[in-house]
C-alpha positions in Angstrom: 52.6 167.7 117.3 52.5 171.2 115.9 49.7 172.6 113.8 47.7 175.8 113.8 44.6 174.0 112.7 42.4 172.8 115.5 40.8 170.3 113.1 44.1 168.6 112.3 45.2 168.6 115.9 42.0 166.8 116.8 42.4 164.3 113.9 46.0 163.5 115.0 45.0 163.2 118.6 42.3 160.6 117.8 44.6 158.6 115.6 47.6 158.6 117.9 45.6 157.8 121.1 44.6 154.5 119.5 48.2 153.4 120.0 48.5 154.9 123.5 51.1 157.5 122.5 51.7 160.4 124.8 51.1 163.5 122.7 51.9 167.1 123.4 50.2 169.7 121.2 51.4 173.1 120.0 49.2 175.7 118.2 52.2 177.4 116.5 55.9 177.1 116.0 56.9 179.1 119.1 54.8 176.8 121.3 56.4 173.8 119.5 59.9 175.2 120.1 59.2 175.6 123.8 57.8 172.0 124.1 60.9 170.7 122.3 63.2 172.2 124.8 61.0 171.1 127.8 59.9 167.6 126.7 62.6 166.5 124.3 60.2 164.3 122.3 61.1 161.2 120.4 59.1 162.2 117.4 57.7 165.4 116.0 54.8 165.9 113.6 54.7 169.4 112.3 52.6 171.3 109.8 54.7 173.0 107.1 52.7 176.3 107.1 52.4 178.0 110.5 52.0 181.7 111.1 55.2 182.4 113.1 57.8 179.6 112.8 57.3 177.3 109.8 57.7 173.6 109.9 60.8 174.0 107.8 62.3 176.4 110.4 61.3 174.1 113.2 63.2 171.2 111.4 66.3 173.5 111.5 65.8 174.1 115.2 65.4 170.4 116.0 68.6 169.5 114.0 70.5 172.1 115.9 69.8 170.4 119.2 72.3 168.1 120.8 71.3 164.8 122.3 69.0 161.9 121.3 67.7 161.8 117.8 64.3 163.3 117.1 62.4 161.9 114.1 60.4 164.6 112.2 57.4 164.0 110.0 56.3 167.0 108.0 52.6 167.6 107.2 51.9 169.4 104.0 49.1 170.0 101.5 51.7 170.6 98.9 52.3 167.7 96.6 54.9 169.3 94.4 58.1 167.2 94.4 60.5 170.1 94.6 58.8 171.3 97.7 58.8 167.9 99.3 62.5 167.6 98.5 63.1 171.0 100.1 61.4 169.8 103.3 63.4 166.6 103.4 66.6 168.6 102.8 65.7 170.9 105.7 65.9 168.0 108.1 62.5 166.2 107.9 62.7 162.4 108.0 59.4 161.8 106.3 56.3 163.7 105.1 52.6 163.1 105.0 50.2 165.0 102.7 46.9 166.4 103.9 44.3 165.1 104.1 46.0 162.0 105.5 44.7 158.5 106.2 45.0 157.6 109.9 46.4 154.1 109.1 49.1 155.7 107.0 49.9 158.1 109.8 50.3 155.3 112.4 52.4 153.3 110.0 54.8 156.2 109.4 54.9 157.0 113.1 55.8 153.3 113.8 58.7 153.6 111.2 59.9 156.7 113.1 59.8 154.8 116.4 61.9 152.0 114.9 64.5 154.4 113.5 64.7 156.4 116.8 65.3 153.1 118.6 68.1 152.2 116.2 69.7 155.6 116.8 69.5 155.0 120.6 71.1 151.6 120.2 73.9 153.0 118.1 74.5 155.8 120.6 74.7 153.3 123.4 77.1 151.1 121.5 79.3 154.1 120.6 79.3 155.1 124.3 80.3 151.6 125.3 83.0 151.6 122.6 84.4 154.9 123.8 84.4 153.7 127.4 86.2 150.5 126.4 88.7 152.6 124.4 89.5 154.5 127.6 89.3 151.7 130.1 91.8 148.9 131.1 89.7 145.7 130.6 91.3 143.8 133.5 91.2 146.4 136.3 88.5 148.7 135.2 90.8 151.7 135.7 91.4 154.3 133.1 94.0 153.3 130.6 97.0 155.3 129.4 95.1 157.2 126.8 92.4 158.2 129.3 95.0 159.3 131.9 96.9 161.3 129.3 93.8 163.0 128.0 92.8 164.0 131.5 96.2 165.0 132.7 97.0 167.2 129.7 93.9 169.3 130.4 94.7 169.5 134.1 98.3 170.4 133.5 97.5 173.6 131.7 95.3 174.6 134.5 98.0 173.9 137.1 100.5 176.0 135.1 97.9 178.8 134.7 96.7 178.9 138.3 99.8 177.7 140.0 98.4 174.7 141.9 100.6 171.6 142.5 100.5 168.8 140.0 102.2 165.4 140.7 102.7 162.4 138.6 103.3 159.1 140.4 104.5 156.0 138.6 104.0 152.7 140.5 105.3 149.3 139.6 104.7 146.0 141.4 108.0 144.5 142.6 109.1 141.0 141.3 105.7 140.6 139.6 106.9 138.1 137.2 107.6 135.7 140.1 103.9 135.9 141.0 102.9 134.7 137.5 105.6 132.1 137.4 104.9 130.7 140.9 101.1 130.9 141.1 99.9 131.4 137.5 98.5 134.3 135.5 95.1 134.1 137.2 96.9 134.8 140.5 98.8 137.7 138.9 95.5 139.1 137.6 94.0 139.0 141.1 97.0 140.9 142.5 96.7 143.5 139.8 92.9 143.9 140.5 93.6 144.2 144.2 96.2 146.9 143.8 94.0 148.8 141.3 91.2 148.8 143.8 93.5 150.2 146.5 94.6 152.9 144.1 91.0 153.8 143.2 90.0 153.9 146.9 92.9 156.4 147.5 92.1 158.7 144.6 90.1 161.8 145.2 87.6 163.3 142.6 90.3 165.9 141.7 92.9 163.1 140.9 93.1 160.1 138.5 94.7 156.7 138.6 95.2 154.3 135.8 97.0 151.2 134.5 99.4 152.0 131.7 100.5 148.5 130.9 101.7 145.2 132.5 102.2 145.8 136.3 102.7 149.6 135.8 100.3 152.1 137.1 100.1 155.9 137.2 98.5 158.3 139.7 98.1 162.0 139.1 97.5 164.1 142.2 96.6 167.8 142.1 96.1 170.6 144.7 98.3 168.8 147.2 101.7 169.7 148.7 104.7 167.5 148.6 104.5 166.4 152.2 100.9 165.2 151.6 101.9 163.4 148.5 104.3 161.4 150.6 101.6 160.6 153.1 99.2 159.4 150.3 101.8 157.2 148.6 103.1 155.8 151.8 99.6 154.8 152.8 99.1 153.0 149.5 102.5 151.3 149.9 101.7 150.1 153.4 98.2 148.9 152.5 99.7 146.7 149.7 102.3 145.3 152.0 99.7 144.5 154.6 97.5 142.6 152.1 98.2 138.9 152.2 97.7 136.8 149.1 97.1 133.1 149.1 97.0 131.0 145.9 96.9 127.2 146.0 98.8 127.0 149.3 101.3 129.7 148.4 101.2 132.7 150.7 102.6 135.9 149.1 103.4 139.4 150.2 103.5 141.8 147.3 105.2 145.2 147.3 105.4 148.2 145.0 107.9 150.9 144.1 106.9 154.5 143.4 108.6 157.3 141.4 107.2 160.8 141.7 107.7 164.0 139.6 105.9 167.3 140.0 105.1 170.7 138.5 106.5 173.5 140.7 105.7 177.1 139.8 104.4 178.1 136.5 106.8 176.5 134.1 104.9 174.1 131.8 106.7 170.8 131.2 104.7 168.4 129.0 102.9 165.5 130.7 105.1 163.2 128.7 108.2 164.9 130.4 106.7 164.5 133.9 105.9 160.9 133.1 109.5 160.3 132.0 110.8 161.9 135.2 108.5 159.8 137.3 109.6 156.7 135.5 113.3 157.5 136.1 112.5 158.1 139.8 110.7 154.7 139.9 113.7 152.9 138.6 115.9 154.8 141.1 113.6 153.4 143.8 114.0 149.9 142.3 117.8 150.2 142.4 117.7 151.5 146.0 116.0 148.3 147.2 112.3 148.4 146.0 109.2 148.8 148.2 109.8 152.5 148.5 109.1 155.9 146.9 111.6 158.2 145.2 111.1 161.8 144.1 112.6 162.9 140.8 115.8 164.8 141.4 116.5 163.1 144.8 119.8 161.5 145.2 119.7 157.7 145.3 
């Protein structure tokens, strides 16, 4: 609450403490600005006329902040409609004329609380929607869009600074037979297991995702070719060593891997690297499956 009048600060304090609000007081606009940055309040009540920063200017500062919505009630002794419109246009959500009735104040604050809560619920729903838009619902891994968004940013850095950048396409071998023999629930379990293994093998500087069906992609950065082989071979062996049992059927599942990479400072697109890795993957399939193949290697 910002007001240069000690009388109105006292009146507001007495009214708001009836409802057990936590209230921070500012004697002028500069104090209010500092409190806004420090406390990030849910709701601000500010006097229009203050000696340094006016309530209108304070509204502008609040609306310039990023983050959760702050509800603003403007206190004014001016009842002229054009002035009230000016205050609302500047970013205030509501106004209260002086002298005010404590009951009306509490009612308007309660309205502000409800609106802030609605803003928070909308923000959370939007966050969840964005997360869902970037996440594969079955495995919880990033989906193709998320991987591409991340990889395109990283690729420009790899080209600029010259660090290695590898794209690995992985595909579960004969996956259709898992679904046909044991059912789609069994196939889903295999996909989730492989996804967990990929996630466990992915560093903070890398990303892995499911791009559709039984196809996955891993992007590795800051790692030399020999170490890429070590990482992928470890993933391959871990999957081979994982036994699956579904309704009396015991299965061993394997995967094939195709790998392409950025070498030097030439800048291929991520789509090009993905296409090269996909071609290498199918070369690995043709060579017998359950293996890795680098783009450009002879079959």
